[in-house]
MARKOLMAR-687386 format. One record per residue: x, y, z of N, C-alpha, C in turn; residue in three letters. Coordinates in steps of 0.1 Angstrom, whole numbers, padded with zeros to 4 digits, always signed. Layout:
N
XYZXYZXYZala...
***
This chain:
224
+0177+0024-0178+0164+0020-0171+0157+0024-0158met+0145+0017-0161+0133+0027-0153+0136+0013-0140ile+0139+0023-0125+0141+0019-0119+0134+0023-0109lys+0125+0031-0107+0111+0033-0096+0102+0040-0106gly+0092+0042-0094+0076+0048-0098+0072+0057-0085leu+0068+0072-0091+0062+0075-0083+0050+0081-0091ile+0044+0086-0075+0025+0082-0074+0026+0097-0072phe+0016+0104-0078+0006+0117-0073-0007+0106-0062asp-0009+0114-0058-0021+0106-0043-0034+0111-0049phe-0035+0123-0043-0050+0127-0052-0061+0126-0061asp-0068+0115-0061-0073+0113-0080-0058+0104-0085gly-0049+0100-0079-0046+0089-0085-0041+0074-0077leu-0039+0073-0066-0043+0065-0058-0063+0064-0051ile-0059+0072-0043-0071+0077-0042-0088+0090-0047leu-0095+0083-0051-0101+0095-0057-0107+0101-0046asp-0102+0115-0040-0108+0120-0034-0109+0135-0040thr-0104+0140-0056-0110+0151-0056-0122+0148-0064glu-0134+0133-0071-0143+0138-0073-0155+0142-0060glu-0155+0137-0043-0158+0139-0035-0156+0153-0032pro-0146+0156-0032-0145+0173-0029-0147+0185-0037ser-0152+0180-0047-0153+0186-0063-0167+0190-0059phe-0176+0177-0055-0191+0179-0053-0196+0181-0042ser-0186+0183-0032-0189+0187-0021-0193+0206-0022ala-0184+0208-0035-0186+0227-0031-0194+0223-0042trp-0197+0218-0055-0204+0223-0065-0218+0220-0054ala-0222+0213-0046-0234+0213-0034-0234+0231-0030gln-0226+0232-0029-0224+0243-0021-0230+0257-0032ile-0223+0253-0040-0225+0264-0053-0242+0260-0057tyr-0246+0248-0056-0259+0249-0063-0269+0258-0048thr-0264+0253-0036-0275+0258-0025-0280+0275-0027asp-0262+0278-0037-0264+0295-0038-0268+0303-0056tyr-0278+0286-0057-0286+0293-0071-0277+0292-0081gly-0256+0288-0079-0249+0290-0092-0245+0278-0092val-0233+0279-0107-0231+0266-0107-0211+0265-0109glu-0209+0257-0102-0193+0255-0095-0186+0246-0117leu-0182+0256-0125-0170+0252-0137-0160+0241-0135asp-0163+0232-0139-0153+0226-0136-0135+0226-0145ile-0143+0237-0151-0126+0240-0161-0120+0254-0147asn-0131+0257-0142-0122+0272-0128-0117+0262-0120arg-0124+0250-0114-0119+0241-0102-0109+0232-0109trp-0106+0230-0119-0089+0224-0128-0078+0232-0120ala-0082+0245-0114-0070+0252-0117-0060+0246-0100gly-0068+0241-0091-0067+0238-0083-0060+0222-0083cys-0067+0217-0088-0063+0198-0091-0047+0193-0086leu-0044+0191-0084-0030+0187-0082-0022+0197-0076gly-0029+0205-0073-0020+0221-0066-0023+0226-0058ser-0025+0240-0055-0035+0249-0044-0044+0254-0046ser-0049+0263-0035-0061+0269-0041-0052+0283-0044glu-0043+0285-0047-0036+0299-0056-0042+0292-0067ala-0041+0283-0071-0045+0279-0088-0062+0283-0089gly-0070+0283-0077-0085+0287-0079-0085+0285-0060phe-0095+0294-0054-0098+0297-0043-0113+0294-0044asn-0121+0284-0037-0138+0281-0045-0144+0293-0040pro-0145+0297-0028-0144+0306-0015-0150+0317-0022val-0133+0324-0024-0131+0337-0034-0145+0337-0047ala-0138+0324-0050-0146+0332-0069-0165+0326-0063tyr-0167+0319-0056-0183+0323-0049-0187+0339-0048leu-0180+0344-0041-0176+0353-0035-0185+0364-0049gln-0172+0358-0058-0174+0369-0074-0184+0367-0073gly-0188+0356-0073-0200+0353-0083-0213+0362-0080met-0217+0358-0067-0225+0367-0060-0227+0381-0057leu-0212+0383-0061-0209+0397-0056-0210+0404-0046asn-0211+0393-0033-0213+0397-0023-0201+0386-0011arg-0199+0390+0005-0194+0380+0012-0202+0369+0018thr-0195+0358+0016-0201+0347+0025-0193+0342+0035val-0203+0332+0047-0195+0327+0058-0183+0314+0053asp-0171+0324+0052-0163+0313+0050-0159+0300+0055glu-0156+0304+0071-0154+0292+0078-0166+0285+0077glu-0176+0284+0077-0192+0275+0072-0189+0269+0066met-0187+0278+0052-0188+0266+0042-0173+0259+0039leu-0166+0262+0041-0151+0252+0047-0154+0240+0054arg-0158+0242+0064-0163+0230+0073-0176+0222+0069asn-0183+0225+0061-0192+0223+0053-0185+0213+0041thr-0175+0216+0029-0171+0213+0020-0163+0197+0033ala-0153+0200+0039-0145+0188+0043-0156+0182+0050arg-0164+0184+0056-0175+0170+0062-0181+0161+0052ile-0184+0168+0042-0191+0159+0033-0181+0151+0023asn-0165+0161+0020-0153+0152+0018-0151+0144+0023thr-0150+0146+0034-0142+0137+0045-0148+0122+0050asp-0165+0127+0050-0174+0110+0050-0175+0107+0036arg-0170+0110+0025-0171+0102+0015-0159+0092+0018ala-0147+0102+0015-0134+0096+0011-0131+0082+0021ile-0142+0086+0034-0136+0073+0048-0143+0060+0041leu-0153+0061+0031-0153+0052+0022-0153+0046+0012glu-0139+0048+0006-0136+0045-0006-0122+0040-0006leu-0123+0033-0015-0111+0020-0019-0101+0030-0025lys-0084+0024-0025-0078+0027-0039-0084+0023-0054pro-0083+0031-0059-0087+0030-0072-0080+0022-0081leu-0091+0008-0094-0085+0002-0094-0073-0003-0098pro-0066-0011-0099-0052-0012-0105-0042-0011-0093gly-0044+0000-0084-0031+0006-0077-0032-0010-0067ile-0035-0014-0062-0029-0025-0048-0021-0034-0057leu-0024-0042-0073-0019-0052-0074-0003-0045-0084ala-0003-0025-0093+0008-0025-0092+0015-0023-0083thr+0011-0020-0074+0024-0012-0062+0032-0030-0059leu+0018-0040-0060+0026-0058-0053+0035-0060-0065ile+0032-0054-0080+0036-0059-0090+0054-0056-0091ser+0048-0040-0085+0061-0026-0087+0074-0033-0076ala+0065-0040-0064+0075-0048-0052+0081-0054-0056ser+0071-0070-0065+0078-0079-0064+0091-0080-0080gln+0093-0068-0088+0103-0064-0096+0113-0058-0090met+0110-0052-0077+0124-0049-0073+0124-0030-0073gly+0115-0025-0078+0111-0014-0081+0114-0002-0070leu+0118+0010-0070+0116+0018-0064+0104+0026-0065lys+0098+0031-0052+0088+0044-0053+0085+0046-0043met+0074+0064-0046+0075+0071-0040+0057+0079-0042ala+0058+0089-0034+0044+0096-0034+0051+0110-0038val+0043+0116-0048+0045+0135-0046+0034+0137-0048ala+0025+0145-0038+0013+0152-0035+0020+0169-0028ser+0007+0174-0035+0007+0188-0031-0001+0190-0018ser-0004+0178-0014-0018+0177+0000-0002+0178+0011ser-0009+0182+0020-0004+0183+0036+0001+0168+0041pro+0012+0167+0040+0015+0149+0046+0004+0149+0057arg+0003+0150+0065-0012+0141+0077-0018+0137+0069ser-0026+0145+0056-0036+0138+0053-0031+0128+0039trp-0018+0127+0036-0010+0119+0023-0014+0105+0033val-0005+0109+0043+0008+0100+0051-0009+0088+0062ala-0015+0098+0061-0030+0089+0073-0033+0081+0062gly-0038+0084+0046-0047+0078+0043-0041+0065+0036his-0028+0066+0031-0019+0057+0029-0018+0045+0042leu-0016+0050+0052-0019+0042+0068-0029+0034+0069lys-0046+0043+0063-0056+0037+0070-0054+0021+0059arg-0051+0028+0047-0054+0017+0032-0046+0005+0032leu-0035+0006+0043-0023-0003+0044-0014-0001+0026asp-0012+0013+0029-0003+0011+0017+0013+0017+0014leu+0014+0023+0032+0019+0035+0036+0037+0025+0032tyr+0039+0010+0034+0050+0000+0028+0049+0001+0019his+0048+0009+0007+0049+0001-0001+0059+0012-0007tyr+0061+0023-0002+0070+0035-0004+0083+0037+0001phe+0092+0041-0005+0103+0043-0001+0105+0055+0002asn+0097+0070+0000+0101+0078+0007+0087+0086-0003cys+0081+0094+0007+0065+0104+0010+0066+0116+0010val+0068+0124-0003+0074+0140-0006+0056+0149-0007val+0053+0158+0000+0046+0164+0004+0043+0181+0001cys+0037+0184+0004+0035+0201+0002+0047+0207+0015met+0047+0202+0026+0058+0210+0031+0075+0208+0031glu+0076+0197+0021+0088+0191+0016+0093+0200+0012asp+0086+0209+0000+0094+0217-0011+0089+0234-0011val+0097+0240-0018+0091+0253-0021+0079+0260-0027pro+0073+0248-0038+0066+0252-0045+0057+0237-0046glu+0045+0238-0050+0038+0226-0051+0035+0226-0071val+0034+0215-0070+0026+0210-0087+0016+0224-0093lys+0019+0230-0103+0031+0224-0120+0039+0227-0114pro+0048+0235-0107+0059+0236-0111+0067+0216-0101ala+0078+0219-0109+0085+0201-0106+0091+0203-0094pro+0093+0211-0085+0099+0209-0071+0096+0191-0068asp+0083+0186-0062+0080+0178-0057+0085+0165-0064leu+0082+0164-0077+0089+0157-0089+0108+0150-0085phe+0112+0166-0084+0125+0164-0086+0132+0161-0065gln+0121+0164-0058+0122+0159-0043+0124+0143-0042ala+0115+0141-0049+0110+0126-0048+0121+0117-0054ala+0126+0125-0071+0139+0117-0077+0149+0118-0062leu+0153+0131-0059+0164+0124-0050+0162+0117-0032phe+0148+0114-0032+0148+0105-0020+0150+0087-0024gly+0143+0088-0038+0148+0074-0043+0161+0074-0049leu+0170+0083-0050+0179+0085-0054+0183+0076-0068gly+0177+0088-0079+0176+0083-0095+0177+0096-0100leu+0179+0091-0116+0177+0102-0118+0165+0102-0133arg+0160+0118-0133+0145+0117-0140+0146+0104-0148ser+0159+0101-0162+0150+0090-0171+0152+0074-0166pro+0155+0071-0152+0149+0064-0141+0137+0063-0137glu+0130+0071-0137+0110+0070-0131+0110+0071-0138ala+0092+0065-0137+0080+0071-0144+0068+0079-0131ile+0067+0087-0138+0052+0093-0130+0037+0089-0134val+0032+0087-0128+0014+0084-0124+0006+0094-0121phe+0002+0101-0129-0003+0116-0127-0018+0114-0127glu-0028+0127-0127-0044+0124-0131-0048+0141-0136asp-0038+0150-0129-0045+0158-0136-0030+0169-0142ser-0035+0181-0149-0032+0188-0160-0018+0194-0153pro-0022+0198-0138-0012+0207-0129+0006+0193-0127asn+0000+0184-0125+0010+0171-0120+0008+0169-0134gly+0007+0166-0144+0015+0163-0156+0028+0174-0159ile+0022+0185-0162+0032+0195-0163+0038+0198-0153thr+0040+0194-0139+0047+0192-0135+0057+0179-0137ala+0054+0169-0133+0064+0158-0138+0071+0159-0153ala+0061+0163-0163+0070+0172-0177+0083+0178-0173arg+0084+0188-0163+0093+0202-0164+0102+0190-0154arg+0101+0180-0149+0112+0174-0144+0122+0163-0148ala+0110+0168-0165+0118+0154-0172+0114+0140-0172gly+0111+0138-0163+0101+0126-0161+0088+0121-0176ile+0093+0103-0175+0084+0099-0179+0068+0097-0174phe+0059+0102-0181+0047+0105-0173+0035+0101-0180thr+0026+0093-0173+0017+0083-0176+0001+0093-0168val-0009+0095-0175-0021+0104-0173-0031+0089-0170ala-0033+0089-0162-0051+0085-0158-0056+0094-0151ile-0062+0095-0164-0076+0102-0154-0088+0098-0148pro-0091+0110-0141-0103+0102-0132-0115+0110-0137asn-0128+0105-0128-0139+0113-0131-0140+0128-0132leu-0127+0137-0123-0132+0149-0131-0119+0148-0137val-0110+0146-0134-0097+0150-0145-0097+0145-0156ser-0112+0135-0157-0115+0133-0175-0120+0140-0184ser-0125+0155-0173-0129+0162-0188-0122+0172-0190arg-0108+0173-0188-0102+0179-0188-0090+0172-0198leu-0079+0180-0202-0065+0182-0212-0058+0175-0204asp-0056+0163-0208-0047+0156-0203-0032+0153-0208thr-0034+0154-0224-0027+0149-0237-0016+0153-0236ser-0007+0162-0228+0005+0167-0226+0015+0154-0214his+0009+0145-0214+0017+0135-0207+0020+0125-0217ala+0029+0117-0216+0037+0105-0227+0029+0100-0233asn+0020+0095-0222+0005+0082-0222-0004+0083-0217leu-0015+0081-0223-0030+0082-0213-0033+0071-0211val-0037+0071-0196-0043+0052-0198-0057+0051-0190leu-0066+0043-0196-0079+0042-0187-0080+0043-0170pro-0066+0031-0168-0063+0026-0155-0052+0026-0157arg-0043+0026-0145-0030+0023-0142-0024+0009-0151ile-0029+0001-0147-0028-0018-0153-0037-0016-0164asp-0037-0009-0172-0041-0012-0184-0030-0020-0196ala-0015-0015-0189-0007-0022-0198+0001-0026-0190ile+0006-0045-0190+0014-0044-0179+0030-0036-0178ala+0027-0041-0162+0035-0031-0161+0053-0031-0167leu+0059-0045-0168+0073-0045-0176+0073-0043-0188pro+0060-0045-0197+0058-0037-0209+0058-0019-0207glu+0049-0015-0198+0054-0002-0197+0070+0003-0195leu+0076-0003-0188+0086-0002-0179+0095-0004-0198leu+0093-0008-0207+0098-0010-0220+0097+0007-0225arg+0086+0008-0228+0080+0014-0235+0084+0031-0228met+0086+0032-0212+0092+0048-0210+0110+0039-0210ala+0114+0030-0216+0129+0033-0211+0131+0036-0230glu+0123+0032-0240+0129+0042-0252+0119+0052-0259thr+0113+0057-0250+0109+0069-0254+0117+0082-0249ala+0117+0092-0261+0123+0105-0256+0112+0112-0248glu+0118+0122-0240+0110+0125-0225+0120+0138-0231val+0113+0152-0234+0122+0164-0227+0112+0171-0221ser+0118+0182-0211+0111+0191-0198+0100+0196-0205ala
***
């Protein structure tokens, strides 16, 4: 029986990934080169261990750049765009529905707690979640399963009792490694990547009514 839902944050609750990619893509354009989305995919839902945009740019240019300046520029432009964003379509309705059904809910994010909690509180969504697990709470972020295992522990659930909502290949891999039924909701950036290893791919989180989704997950065979 499904008793809980686990949500990614970046790109799933709030589309922070498109503004971040666009900010770095513009920096690359200013240097006369192109930022490859498939390279960028290495850090989606994970960390810069998967892809370092400054190091990759320096490799393309075969010279050093002012890393601090570029990171500040990217951060300022990204933050400015994100502050204008609202939760992605269907998120609020899903949280309300899940709350009314008595489901436990968690966020599992590879981002810092200050980032995740800050935006959840700004959007007035923080109170929906029983626990929020972030990069500081685990040895390894996605695609390792640690974040989802920690979220299960925080909710007091076993893997067959939860559903994960993810948008990135790294996040999907992490959730599947944790043995949890995983629903992919690709956004503008991750829709250009392969998310077919999820148990289910939907165009938006409320494309299937929540009670029906729970029934699907409960009858599915899920392997790590």
